[in-house]
All heavy atoms as TSV, in Angstrom:
chain	resi	resn	atom	element	x	y	z
A	1	MET	N	N	55.500	-20.499	-13.686
A	1	MET	CA	C	54.591	-19.472	-13.362
A	1	MET	C	C	53.252	-19.825	-14.115
A	1	MET	O	O	53.174	-20.161	-15.310
A	1	MET	CB	C	55.120	-18.085	-13.932
A	1	MET	CG	C	54.423	-17.050	-13.378
A	1	MET	SD	S	55.085	-15.297	-13.728
A	1	MET	CE	C	56.599	-15.531	-14.584
A	2	GLU	N	N	52.100	-19.836	-13.466
A	2	GLU	CA	C	50.897	-20.161	-13.923
A	2	GLU	C	C	50.406	-19.014	-14.908
A	2	GLU	O	O	50.407	-17.891	-14.627
A	2	GLU	CB	C	49.833	-20.308	-12.855
A	2	GLU	CG	C	48.547	-20.808	-13.410
A	2	GLU	CD	C	47.414	-20.950	-12.122
A	2	GLU	OE1	O	47.842	-21.407	-11.057
A	2	GLU	OE2	O	46.286	-20.716	-12.452
A	3	GLU	N	N	49.973	-19.458	-16.152
A	3	GLU	CA	C	49.762	-18.454	-17.061
A	3	GLU	C	C	48.568	-17.584	-16.895
A	3	GLU	O	O	48.638	-16.364	-16.904
A	3	GLU	CB	C	49.366	-19.202	-18.519
A	3	GLU	CG	C	49.287	-18.282	-19.624
A	3	GLU	CD	C	49.301	-18.978	-20.955
A	3	GLU	OE1	O	50.038	-19.928	-21.248
A	3	GLU	OE2	O	48.586	-18.466	-21.766
A	4	ASN	N	N	47.472	-18.030	-16.235
A	4	ASN	CA	C	46.269	-17.127	-16.117
A	4	ASN	C	C	45.925	-17.246	-14.536
A	4	ASN	O	O	44.761	-17.326	-14.206
A	4	ASN	CB	C	45.110	-17.701	-16.814
A	4	ASN	CG	C	44.881	-16.800	-18.045
A	4	ASN	OD1	O	45.424	-15.628	-18.060
A	4	ASN	ND2	N	44.010	-17.327	-19.021
A	5	GLU	N	N	46.938	-17.121	-13.730
A	5	GLU	CA	C	46.746	-17.131	-12.275
A	5	GLU	C	C	46.000	-15.812	-11.774
A	5	GLU	O	O	46.247	-14.676	-12.383
A	5	GLU	CB	C	48.072	-17.082	-11.591
A	5	GLU	CG	C	48.126	-16.979	-10.040
A	5	GLU	CD	C	49.383	-16.838	-9.418
A	5	GLU	OE1	O	50.430	-16.916	-10.205
A	5	GLU	OE2	O	49.411	-16.840	-8.228
A	6	MET	N	N	44.904	-16.012	-11.093
A	6	MET	CA	C	44.146	-14.982	-10.520
A	6	MET	C	C	44.982	-14.192	-9.431
A	6	MET	O	O	45.384	-14.877	-8.632
A	6	MET	CB	C	42.815	-15.297	-10.108
A	6	MET	CG	C	42.096	-14.281	-9.196
A	6	MET	SD	S	40.632	-13.575	-10.125
A	6	MET	CE	C	39.756	-14.811	-11.020
A	7	LEU	N	N	45.110	-12.990	-9.646
A	7	LEU	CA	C	45.863	-12.150	-8.700
A	7	LEU	C	C	45.089	-11.396	-7.595
A	7	LEU	O	O	45.510	-11.200	-6.535
A	7	LEU	CB	C	46.851	-11.147	-9.385
A	7	LEU	CG	C	47.817	-11.753	-10.322
A	7	LEU	CD1	C	48.685	-10.715	-11.110
A	7	LEU	CD2	C	48.729	-12.657	-9.626
A	8	PHE	N	N	43.890	-10.909	-8.013
A	8	PHE	CA	C	42.998	-10.196	-7.024
A	8	PHE	C	C	41.580	-10.298	-7.638
A	8	PHE	O	O	41.300	-10.246	-8.786
A	8	PHE	CB	C	43.461	-8.815	-7.010
A	8	PHE	CG	C	42.806	-7.915	-5.978
A	8	PHE	CD1	C	43.295	-8.023	-4.696
A	8	PHE	CD2	C	41.871	-7.207	-6.226
A	8	PHE	CE1	C	42.709	-7.253	-3.759
A	8	PHE	CE2	C	41.195	-6.453	-5.312
A	8	PHE	CZ	C	41.644	-6.396	-4.010
A	9	SER	N	N	40.658	-10.478	-6.768
A	9	SER	CA	C	39.216	-10.425	-7.108
A	9	SER	C	C	38.469	-9.645	-5.962
A	9	SER	O	O	38.767	-9.868	-4.852
A	9	SER	CB	C	38.783	-11.754	-7.514
A	9	SER	OG	O	38.533	-12.574	-6.295
A	10	ILE	N	N	37.253	-9.181	-6.302
A	10	ILE	CA	C	36.400	-8.595	-5.430
A	10	ILE	C	C	35.012	-9.181	-5.929
A	10	ILE	O	O	34.625	-8.934	-6.990
A	10	ILE	CB	C	36.327	-7.047	-5.435
A	10	ILE	CG1	C	37.605	-6.509	-4.960
A	10	ILE	CG2	C	35.229	-6.632	-4.518
A	10	ILE	CD1	C	37.741	-5.048	-5.093
A	11	THR	N	N	34.424	-9.969	-5.187
A	11	THR	CA	C	33.111	-10.562	-5.507
A	11	THR	C	C	31.987	-9.765	-5.040
A	11	THR	O	O	32.113	-8.834	-4.216
A	11	THR	CB	C	32.906	-11.987	-4.820
A	11	THR	OG1	O	32.827	-11.832	-3.401
A	11	THR	CG2	C	34.071	-12.887	-5.305
A	12	LYS	N	N	30.828	-10.018	-5.517
A	12	LYS	CA	C	29.456	-9.237	-5.168
A	12	LYS	C	C	29.382	-9.499	-3.643
A	12	LYS	O	O	28.998	-8.644	-2.833
A	12	LYS	CB	C	28.304	-9.843	-5.896
A	12	LYS	CG	C	27.105	-9.187	-5.451
A	12	LYS	CD	C	25.943	-9.699	-6.397
A	12	LYS	CE	C	24.566	-8.971	-5.934
A	12	LYS	NZ	N	23.387	-9.519	-6.844
A	13	GLU	N	N	29.614	-10.733	-3.170
A	13	GLU	CA	C	29.525	-10.979	-1.768
A	13	GLU	C	C	30.579	-10.179	-0.879
A	13	GLU	O	O	30.164	-9.701	0.132
A	13	GLU	CB	C	29.909	-12.550	-1.481
A	13	GLU	CG	C	29.794	-12.917	-0.066
A	13	GLU	CD	C	30.006	-14.435	0.122
A	13	GLU	OE1	O	29.265	-15.401	-0.584
A	13	GLU	OE2	O	30.908	-14.832	0.889
A	14	ASP	N	N	31.778	-10.025	-1.408
A	14	ASP	CA	C	32.750	-9.057	-0.803
A	14	ASP	C	C	32.067	-7.680	-0.674
A	14	ASP	O	O	32.166	-7.105	0.509
A	14	ASP	CB	C	34.047	-8.943	-1.420
A	14	ASP	CG	C	34.689	-10.258	-1.603
A	14	ASP	OD1	O	34.696	-11.109	-0.665
A	14	ASP	OD2	O	35.511	-10.432	-2.616
A	15	LEU	N	N	31.590	-7.130	-1.800
A	15	LEU	CA	C	30.956	-5.729	-1.765
A	15	LEU	C	C	29.833	-5.676	-0.802
A	15	LEU	O	O	29.688	-4.735	-0.048
A	15	LEU	CB	C	30.591	-5.391	-3.078
A	15	LEU	CG	C	29.973	-3.947	-3.374
A	15	LEU	CD1	C	31.050	-2.958	-2.908
A	15	LEU	CD2	C	29.618	-3.743	-4.728
A	16	LEU	N	N	28.922	-6.690	-0.809
A	16	LEU	CA	C	27.802	-6.683	0.160
A	16	LEU	C	C	28.143	-6.833	1.591
A	16	LEU	O	O	27.557	-6.148	2.472
A	16	LEU	CB	C	26.755	-7.849	-0.183
A	16	LEU	CG	C	26.197	-7.708	-1.583
A	16	LEU	CD1	C	25.355	-9.051	-1.829
A	16	LEU	CD2	C	25.237	-6.462	-1.742
A	17	ARG	N	N	29.158	-7.516	1.879
A	17	ARG	CA	C	29.752	-7.650	3.174
A	17	ARG	C	C	30.432	-6.352	3.690
A	17	ARG	O	O	30.101	-5.862	4.812
A	17	ARG	CB	C	30.737	-8.797	3.325
A	17	ARG	CG	C	31.272	-8.993	4.776
A	17	ARG	CD	C	32.363	-10.077	4.784
A	17	ARG	NE	N	33.322	-10.098	3.878
A	17	ARG	CZ	C	33.424	-10.841	2.803
A	17	ARG	NH1	N	32.485	-11.817	2.664
A	17	ARG	NH2	N	34.350	-10.743	2.157
A	18	GLU	N	N	30.992	-5.686	2.881
A	18	GLU	CA	C	31.591	-4.316	3.240
A	18	GLU	C	C	30.522	-3.292	3.457
A	18	GLU	O	O	30.612	-2.428	4.351
A	18	GLU	CB	C	32.747	-3.937	2.135
A	18	GLU	CG	C	33.970	-4.783	2.174
A	18	GLU	CD	C	34.632	-4.636	3.425
A	18	GLU	OE1	O	34.883	-3.630	3.990
A	18	GLU	OE2	O	35.149	-5.779	3.837
A	19	ALA	N	N	29.539	-3.336	2.555
A	19	ALA	CA	C	28.424	-2.298	2.710
A	19	ALA	C	C	27.691	-2.604	4.065
A	19	ALA	O	O	27.382	-1.612	4.797
A	19	ALA	CB	C	27.387	-2.610	1.554
A	20	LYS	N	N	27.536	-3.800	4.296
A	20	LYS	CA	C	26.870	-4.056	5.711
A	20	LYS	C	C	27.661	-3.587	6.755
A	20	LYS	O	O	27.066	-2.951	7.698
A	20	LYS	CB	C	26.521	-5.616	5.925
A	20	LYS	CG	C	25.786	-6.057	7.130
A	20	LYS	CD	C	24.622	-6.685	6.678
A	20	LYS	CE	C	23.865	-7.003	7.996
A	20	LYS	NZ	N	22.666	-7.604	7.747
A	21	PHE	N	N	28.992	-3.664	6.805
A	21	PHE	CA	C	29.917	-3.188	7.912
A	21	PHE	C	C	29.678	-1.636	7.895
A	21	PHE	O	O	29.725	-1.098	8.858
A	21	PHE	CB	C	31.366	-3.612	7.496
A	21	PHE	CG	C	32.238	-3.050	8.551
A	21	PHE	CD1	C	32.352	-3.656	9.742
A	21	PHE	CD2	C	33.121	-2.022	8.127
A	21	PHE	CE1	C	33.293	-3.102	10.682
A	21	PHE	CE2	C	33.974	-1.473	9.051
A	21	PHE	CZ	C	34.193	-2.070	10.270
A	22	TYR	N	N	30.013	-0.955	6.750
A	22	TYR	CA	C	30.047	0.469	6.664
A	22	TYR	C	C	28.646	1.112	6.723
A	22	TYR	O	O	28.680	2.161	7.503
A	22	TYR	CB	C	30.719	0.888	5.350
A	22	TYR	CG	C	32.305	0.725	5.452
A	22	TYR	CD1	C	32.795	-0.353	4.802
A	22	TYR	CD2	C	33.011	1.615	6.190
A	22	TYR	CE1	C	34.096	-0.533	4.884
A	22	TYR	CE2	C	34.411	1.422	6.288
A	22	TYR	CZ	C	34.879	0.329	5.653
A	22	TYR	OH	O	36.357	0.175	5.708
A	23	LEU	N	N	27.698	0.476	6.253
A	23	LEU	CA	C	26.212	1.082	6.261
A	23	LEU	C	C	25.545	0.652	7.410
A	23	LEU	O	O	24.434	1.208	7.807
A	23	LEU	CB	C	25.506	0.888	4.985
A	23	LEU	CG	C	26.124	1.383	3.705
A	23	LEU	CD1	C	25.287	0.862	2.433
A	23	LEU	CD2	C	26.217	2.865	3.766
A	24	GLY	N	N	25.889	-0.487	7.882
A	24	GLY	CA	C	25.111	-1.113	9.098
A	24	GLY	C	C	23.772	-1.706	8.624
A	24	GLY	O	O	22.958	-2.033	9.329
A	25	ARG	N	N	23.727	-2.036	7.174
A	25	ARG	CA	C	22.511	-2.557	6.691
A	25	ARG	C	C	22.934	-3.061	5.267
A	25	ARG	O	O	23.911	-2.855	4.694
A	25	ARG	CB	C	21.316	-1.594	6.437
A	25	ARG	CG	C	21.793	-0.353	5.579
A	25	ARG	CD	C	20.669	0.630	5.392
A	25	ARG	NE	N	21.025	1.866	4.679
A	25	ARG	CZ	C	21.250	1.906	3.380
A	25	ARG	NH1	N	21.137	0.915	2.624
A	25	ARG	NH2	N	21.641	3.179	2.899
A	26	GLN	N	N	21.861	-3.720	4.611
A	26	GLN	CA	C	22.078	-4.199	3.262
A	26	GLN	C	C	21.874	-3.057	2.344
A	26	GLN	O	O	21.032	-2.153	2.618
A	26	GLN	CB	C	21.151	-5.322	3.066
A	26	GLN	CG	C	21.511	-6.645	3.711
A	26	GLN	CD	C	20.598	-7.724	3.212
A	26	GLN	OE1	O	19.731	-7.605	2.486
A	26	GLN	NE2	N	20.834	-8.917	3.841
A	27	MET	N	N	22.593	-3.066	1.258
A	27	MET	CA	C	22.297	-2.011	0.120
A	27	MET	C	C	21.031	-2.262	-0.604
A	27	MET	O	O	20.604	-3.494	-0.674
A	27	MET	CB	C	23.474	-2.088	-0.883
A	27	MET	CG	C	24.699	-1.463	-0.403
A	27	MET	SD	S	25.932	-1.355	-1.748
A	27	MET	CE	C	26.484	-3.041	-2.012
A	28	THR	N	N	20.432	-1.222	-1.204
A	28	THR	CA	C	19.376	-1.486	-2.051
A	28	THR	C	C	20.035	-1.930	-3.517
A	28	THR	O	O	21.114	-1.736	-3.678
A	28	THR	CB	C	18.549	-0.118	-2.191
A	28	THR	OG1	O	19.397	0.918	-2.746
A	28	THR	CG2	C	18.050	0.443	-0.901
A	29	GLU	N	N	19.154	-2.274	-4.396
A	29	GLU	CA	C	19.610	-2.557	-5.671
A	29	GLU	C	C	20.214	-1.383	-6.361
A	29	GLU	O	O	21.297	-1.416	-7.071
A	29	GLU	CB	C	18.480	-3.050	-6.631
A	29	GLU	CG	C	18.015	-4.468	-6.195
A	29	GLU	CD	C	19.116	-5.449	-6.549
A	29	GLU	OE1	O	19.932	-5.488	-7.497
A	29	GLU	OE2	O	19.239	-6.470	-5.659
A	30	ASP	N	N	19.642	-0.184	-6.288
A	30	ASP	CA	C	20.228	0.997	-6.684
A	30	ASP	C	C	21.596	1.340	-6.169
A	30	ASP	O	O	22.564	1.801	-6.824
A	30	ASP	CB	C	19.287	2.256	-6.544
A	30	ASP	CG	C	18.043	2.226	-7.477
A	30	ASP	OD1	O	18.076	1.550	-8.437
A	30	ASP	OD2	O	17.044	2.966	-7.135
A	31	GLU	N	N	21.756	1.249	-4.819
A	31	GLU	CA	C	23.012	1.496	-4.229
A	31	GLU	C	C	24.062	0.540	-4.690
A	31	GLU	O	O	25.195	0.837	-4.931
A	31	GLU	CB	C	22.866	1.348	-2.590
A	31	GLU	CG	C	22.056	2.500	-1.983
A	31	GLU	CD	C	21.854	2.324	-0.591
A	31	GLU	OE1	O	21.567	1.045	-0.107
A	31	GLU	OE2	O	21.671	3.331	0.213
A	32	TYR	N	N	23.623	-0.841	-4.756
A	32	TYR	CA	C	24.556	-1.862	-5.285
A	32	TYR	C	C	25.044	-1.526	-6.673
A	32	TYR	O	O	26.378	-1.576	-6.978
A	32	TYR	CB	C	23.827	-3.228	-5.289
A	32	TYR	CG	C	24.712	-4.196	-6.078
A	32	TYR	CD1	C	25.907	-4.697	-5.410
A	32	TYR	CD2	C	24.494	-4.616	-7.370
A	32	TYR	CE1	C	26.769	-5.607	-6.006
A	32	TYR	CE2	C	25.324	-5.525	-7.956
A	32	TYR	CZ	C	26.472	-5.959	-7.393
A	32	TYR	OH	O	27.318	-6.872	-7.938
A	33	ALA	N	N	24.124	-1.052	-7.551
A	33	ALA	CA	C	24.549	-0.650	-8.940
A	33	ALA	C	C	25.516	0.449	-8.992
A	33	ALA	O	O	26.469	0.519	-9.683
A	33	ALA	CB	C	23.261	-0.379	-9.733
A	34	LYS	N	N	25.275	1.481	-8.068
A	34	LYS	CA	C	26.162	2.611	-8.077
A	34	LYS	C	C	27.521	2.293	-7.375
A	34	LYS	O	O	28.482	2.730	-7.912
A	34	LYS	CB	C	25.479	3.779	-7.188
A	34	LYS	CG	C	26.307	5.040	-7.240
A	34	LYS	CD	C	25.573	6.091	-6.469
A	34	LYS	CE	C	26.412	7.324	-6.529
A	34	LYS	NZ	N	25.847	8.518	-6.008
A	35	ALA	N	N	27.521	1.500	-6.325
A	35	ALA	CA	C	28.729	1.146	-5.732
A	35	ALA	C	C	29.571	0.163	-6.708
A	35	ALA	O	O	30.841	0.375	-6.711
A	35	ALA	CB	C	28.427	0.292	-4.454
A	36	LYS	N	N	28.906	-0.756	-7.434
A	36	LYS	CA	C	29.620	-1.567	-8.371
A	36	LYS	C	C	30.266	-0.579	-9.448
A	36	LYS	O	O	31.421	-0.836	-9.798
A	36	LYS	CB	C	28.715	-2.454	-9.089
A	36	LYS	CG	C	29.374	-3.428	-10.027
A	36	LYS	CD	C	28.399	-4.270	-10.752
A	36	LYS	CE	C	28.939	-5.099	-11.760
A	36	LYS	NZ	N	27.959	-5.842	-12.687
A	37	LYS	N	N	29.563	0.330	-9.882
A	37	LYS	CA	C	30.070	1.251	-10.905
A	37	LYS	C	C	31.346	2.095	-10.349
A	37	LYS	O	O	32.449	2.131	-11.089
A	37	LYS	CB	C	28.976	2.269	-11.432
A	37	LYS	CG	C	29.434	3.259	-12.447
A	37	LYS	CD	C	28.199	4.060	-12.963
A	37	LYS	CE	C	28.718	5.030	-13.996
A	37	LYS	NZ	N	27.550	5.912	-14.407
A	38	LEU	N	N	31.106	2.555	-9.122
A	38	LEU	CA	C	32.222	3.360	-8.513
A	38	LEU	C	C	33.517	2.434	-8.254
A	38	LEU	O	O	34.655	2.868	-8.418
A	38	LEU	CB	C	31.686	3.983	-7.345
A	38	LEU	CG	C	30.765	5.228	-7.460
A	38	LEU	CD1	C	30.072	5.474	-6.052
A	38	LEU	CD2	C	31.434	6.262	-8.160
A	39	LEU	N	N	33.150	1.264	-7.830
A	39	LEU	CA	C	34.315	0.333	-7.570
A	39	LEU	C	C	35.066	0.019	-8.940
A	39	LEU	O	O	36.241	-0.032	-8.867
A	39	LEU	CB	C	33.718	-0.988	-6.956
A	39	LEU	CG	C	34.809	-1.978	-6.650
A	39	LEU	CD1	C	35.787	-1.527	-5.606
A	39	LEU	CD2	C	34.121	-3.234	-6.022
A	40	GLU	N	N	34.306	-0.257	-9.816
A	40	GLU	CA	C	35.040	-0.509	-11.281
A	40	GLU	C	C	35.772	0.601	-11.610
A	40	GLU	O	O	36.877	0.504	-12.135
A	40	GLU	CB	C	34.010	-1.040	-12.247
A	40	GLU	CG	C	33.352	-2.288	-12.005
A	40	GLU	CD	C	32.007	-2.638	-12.893
A	40	GLU	OE1	O	31.532	-1.643	-13.394
A	40	GLU	OE2	O	31.699	-3.752	-12.869
A	41	PHE	N	N	35.289	1.830	-11.548
A	41	PHE	CA	C	35.994	3.128	-12.073
A	41	PHE	C	C	37.219	3.250	-11.130
A	41	PHE	O	O	38.290	3.456	-11.564
A	41	PHE	CB	C	35.057	4.311	-12.052
A	41	PHE	CG	C	35.813	5.539	-12.245
A	41	PHE	CD1	C	36.102	5.854	-13.549
A	41	PHE	CD2	C	36.217	6.447	-11.229
A	41	PHE	CE1	C	36.759	7.062	-13.827
A	41	PHE	CE2	C	36.771	7.565	-11.614
A	41	PHE	CZ	C	37.186	7.902	-12.819
A	42	GLY	N	N	37.058	3.213	-9.847
A	42	GLY	CA	C	38.069	3.446	-8.859
A	42	GLY	C	C	39.190	2.449	-9.024
A	42	GLY	O	O	40.406	2.757	-8.923
A	43	ALA	N	N	38.925	1.214	-9.114
A	43	ALA	CA	C	39.952	0.132	-9.086
A	43	ALA	C	C	40.555	0.336	-10.620
A	43	ALA	O	O	41.951	0.291	-10.563
A	43	ALA	CB	C	39.244	-1.243	-9.219
A	44	GLY	N	N	39.956	0.644	-11.638
A	44	GLY	CA	C	40.528	0.824	-12.920
A	44	GLY	C	C	41.630	2.009	-12.945
A	44	GLY	O	O	42.674	1.956	-13.479
A	45	GLU	N	N	41.089	3.109	-12.360
A	45	GLU	CA	C	41.937	4.300	-12.292
A	45	GLU	C	C	43.233	4.061	-11.448
A	45	GLU	O	O	44.317	4.471	-11.783
A	45	GLU	CB	C	41.072	5.405	-11.812
A	45	GLU	CG	C	40.133	6.074	-12.701
A	45	GLU	CD	C	40.823	6.680	-13.933
A	45	GLU	OE1	O	41.630	7.557	-13.751
A	45	GLU	OE2	O	40.425	6.358	-15.062
A	46	ASN	N	N	43.041	3.442	-10.401
A	46	ASN	CA	C	44.124	3.198	-9.527
A	46	ASN	C	C	45.078	2.177	-9.905
A	46	ASN	O	O	46.309	2.188	-9.532
A	46	ASN	CB	C	43.711	2.801	-8.027
A	46	ASN	CG	C	43.136	4.049	-7.354
A	46	ASN	OD1	O	43.712	5.117	-7.340
A	46	ASN	ND2	N	41.898	4.041	-6.711
A	47	LEU	N	N	44.673	1.256	-10.789
A	47	LEU	CA	C	45.521	0.196	-11.198
A	47	LEU	C	C	46.561	0.795	-12.256
A	47	LEU	O	O	47.812	0.264	-12.194
A	47	LEU	CB	C	44.638	-0.850	-12.140
A	47	LEU	CG	C	44.071	-2.056	-11.362
A	47	LEU	CD1	C	43.224	-2.936	-12.264
A	47	LEU	CD2	C	45.165	-2.785	-10.517
A	48	ILE	N	N	46.286	1.855	-12.932
A	48	ILE	CA	C	47.234	2.443	-13.729
A	48	ILE	C	C	48.512	2.945	-12.913
A	48	ILE	O	O	49.604	2.753	-13.186
A	48	ILE	CB	C	46.640	3.678	-14.386
A	48	ILE	CG1	C	45.634	3.191	-15.469
A	48	ILE	CG2	C	47.665	4.566	-15.112
A	48	ILE	CD1	C	44.661	4.320	-16.053
A	49	ASN	N	N	48.163	3.659	-11.746
A	49	ASN	CA	C	49.212	4.113	-10.934
A	49	ASN	C	C	49.865	3.013	-10.070
A	49	ASN	O	O	51.059	2.932	-9.966
A	49	ASN	CB	C	48.630	5.085	-9.730
A	49	ASN	CG	C	48.101	6.325	-10.434
A	49	ASN	OD1	O	48.553	6.818	-11.497
A	49	ASN	ND2	N	46.933	6.812	-10.076
A	50	LEU	N	N	49.102	1.947	-9.686
A	50	LEU	CA	C	49.573	0.801	-9.021
A	50	LEU	C	C	50.784	-0.036	-9.935
A	50	LEU	O	O	51.810	-0.172	-9.498
A	50	LEU	CB	C	48.600	-0.128	-8.552
A	50	LEU	CG	C	49.002	-1.318	-7.713
A	50	LEU	CD1	C	49.735	-0.894	-6.649
A	50	LEU	CD2	C	47.756	-2.097	-7.380
A	51	PHE	N	N	50.249	-0.211	-11.133
A	51	PHE	CA	C	51.199	-0.817	-12.101
A	51	PHE	C	C	52.471	-0.007	-12.318
A	51	PHE	O	O	53.617	-0.605	-12.279
A	51	PHE	CB	C	50.546	-1.106	-13.517
A	51	PHE	CG	C	49.652	-2.337	-13.431
A	51	PHE	CD1	C	48.440	-2.240	-14.249
A	51	PHE	CD2	C	49.888	-3.569	-12.888
A	51	PHE	CE1	C	47.647	-3.289	-14.211
A	51	PHE	CE2	C	49.150	-4.645	-12.957
A	51	PHE	CZ	C	47.928	-4.432	-13.560
A	52	ARG	N	N	52.304	1.321	-12.451
A	52	ARG	CA	C	53.481	2.109	-12.764
A	52	ARG	C	C	54.364	2.005	-11.407
A	52	ARG	O	O	55.647	1.783	-11.637
A	52	ARG	CB	C	53.090	3.623	-12.877
A	52	ARG	CG	C	54.246	4.542	-13.051
A	52	ARG	CD	C	53.786	6.037	-12.853
A	52	ARG	NE	N	53.582	6.171	-11.454
A	52	ARG	CZ	C	52.564	6.858	-10.912
A	52	ARG	NH1	N	51.661	7.478	-11.882
A	52	ARG	NH2	N	52.351	7.023	-9.672
A	53	ASP	N	N	53.899	2.189	-10.298
A	53	ASP	CA	C	54.694	2.022	-8.968
A	53	ASP	C	C	55.323	0.825	-8.892
A	53	ASP	O	O	56.508	0.514	-8.427
A	53	ASP	CB	C	53.904	2.388	-7.857
A	53	ASP	CG	C	53.315	3.863	-7.774
A	53	ASP	OD1	O	53.851	4.730	-8.605
A	53	ASP	OD2	O	52.483	4.108	-6.967
A	54	ILE	N	N	54.661	-0.338	-9.161
A	54	ILE	CA	C	55.190	-1.695	-9.032
A	54	ILE	C	C	56.437	-1.927	-9.957
A	54	ILE	O	O	57.505	-2.345	-9.546
A	54	ILE	CB	C	54.215	-2.757	-9.478
A	54	ILE	CG1	C	53.088	-2.935	-8.313
A	54	ILE	CG2	C	54.939	-4.153	-9.696
A	54	ILE	CD1	C	51.875	-3.754	-8.739
A	55	PHE	N	N	56.221	-1.450	-11.232
A	55	PHE	CA	C	57.353	-1.633	-12.212
A	55	PHE	C	C	58.506	-0.623	-12.047
A	55	PHE	O	O	59.658	-0.989	-12.218
A	55	PHE	CB	C	56.822	-1.639	-13.591
A	55	PHE	CG	C	55.949	-2.818	-13.777
A	55	PHE	CD1	C	54.597	-2.623	-14.124
A	55	PHE	CD2	C	56.343	-4.099	-13.642
A	55	PHE	CE1	C	53.757	-3.719	-14.178
A	55	PHE	CE2	C	55.547	-5.201	-13.752
A	55	PHE	CZ	C	54.125	-5.051	-14.056
A	56	LEU	N	N	58.293	0.457	-11.393
A	56	LEU	CA	C	59.292	1.440	-11.092
A	56	LEU	C	C	60.153	0.863	-10.014
A	56	LEU	O	O	61.361	0.956	-9.896
A	56	LEU	CB	C	58.756	2.876	-10.656
A	56	LEU	CG	C	58.298	3.772	-11.890
A	56	LEU	CD1	C	57.587	4.954	-11.388
A	56	LEU	CD2	C	59.450	4.161	-12.799
A	57	GLU	N	N	59.373	0.322	-8.946
A	57	GLU	CA	C	60.053	-0.393	-7.883
A	57	GLU	C	C	60.961	-1.465	-8.379
A	57	GLU	O	O	62.070	-1.702	-7.784
A	57	GLU	CB	C	59.109	-0.781	-6.832
A	57	GLU	CG	C	59.496	-1.663	-5.614
A	57	GLU	CD	C	60.275	-0.826	-4.646
A	57	GLU	OE1	O	59.992	0.331	-4.630
A	57	GLU	OE2	O	61.176	-1.385	-3.942
A	58	LEU	N	N	60.443	-2.325	-9.249
A	58	LEU	CA	C	61.259	-3.575	-9.723
A	58	LEU	C	C	62.422	-2.962	-10.622
A	58	LEU	O	O	63.484	-3.547	-10.416
A	58	LEU	CB	C	60.415	-4.362	-10.733
A	58	LEU	CG	C	59.295	-5.172	-9.869
A	58	LEU	CD1	C	58.316	-5.977	-10.895
A	58	LEU	CD2	C	59.885	-6.142	-8.844
A	59	LYS	N	N	62.247	-1.915	-11.347
A	59	LYS	CA	C	63.341	-1.351	-12.043
A	59	LYS	C	C	64.455	-0.894	-11.195
A	59	LYS	O	O	65.646	-0.981	-11.287
A	59	LYS	CB	C	62.946	-0.341	-13.020
A	59	LYS	CG	C	62.482	-0.702	-14.338
A	59	LYS	CD	C	62.067	0.533	-15.138
A	59	LYS	CE	C	63.243	1.097	-15.887
A	59	LYS	NZ	N	62.853	2.039	-16.901
A	60	GLY	N	N	64.002	-0.241	-10.046
A	60	GLY	CA	C	64.933	0.337	-8.993
A	60	GLY	C	C	65.765	-0.723	-8.313
A	60	GLY	O	O	66.808	-0.507	-7.951
A	61	SER	N	N	65.103	-1.909	-8.070
A	61	SER	CA	C	65.750	-2.950	-7.463
A	61	SER	C	C	66.756	-3.729	-8.215
A	61	SER	O	O	67.569	-4.580	-7.952
A	61	SER	CB	C	64.705	-3.940	-6.864
A	61	SER	OG	O	64.130	-4.530	-7.890
A	62	GLU	N	N	66.795	-3.311	-9.557
A	62	GLU	CA	C	67.828	-3.914	-10.510
A	62	GLU	C	C	69.200	-3.367	-10.259
A	62	GLU	O	O	70.136	-3.982	-10.536
A	62	GLU	CB	C	67.355	-3.746	-11.973
A	62	GLU	CG	C	66.182	-4.523	-12.322
A	62	GLU	CD	C	65.744	-4.224	-13.888
A	62	GLU	OE1	O	66.325	-3.257	-14.465
A	62	GLU	OE2	O	64.767	-4.788	-14.352
A	63	ASN	N	N	69.251	-2.206	-9.764
A	63	ASN	CA	C	70.513	-1.468	-9.465
A	63	ASN	C	C	71.147	-1.956	-8.223
A	63	ASN	O	O	70.733	-2.364	-7.331
A	63	ASN	CB	C	70.342	-0.049	-9.513
A	63	ASN	CG	C	69.672	0.419	-10.757
A	63	ASN	OD1	O	69.967	0.019	-11.808
A	63	ASN	ND2	N	68.882	1.500	-10.491
């Protein structure tokens, strides 16, 4: 198992591409800053639940 294997990432380019899809235009600098902040908060909050669910699933599969 690779020690520091990257499991997931979202780049600025990814965020800008999604914004163009959903907004139909490029984001302003202010919109980008807000979107980045919301993405960081949302991902962090959801990781707590995601990790819990992953490890509960793994514990359940031990039986």
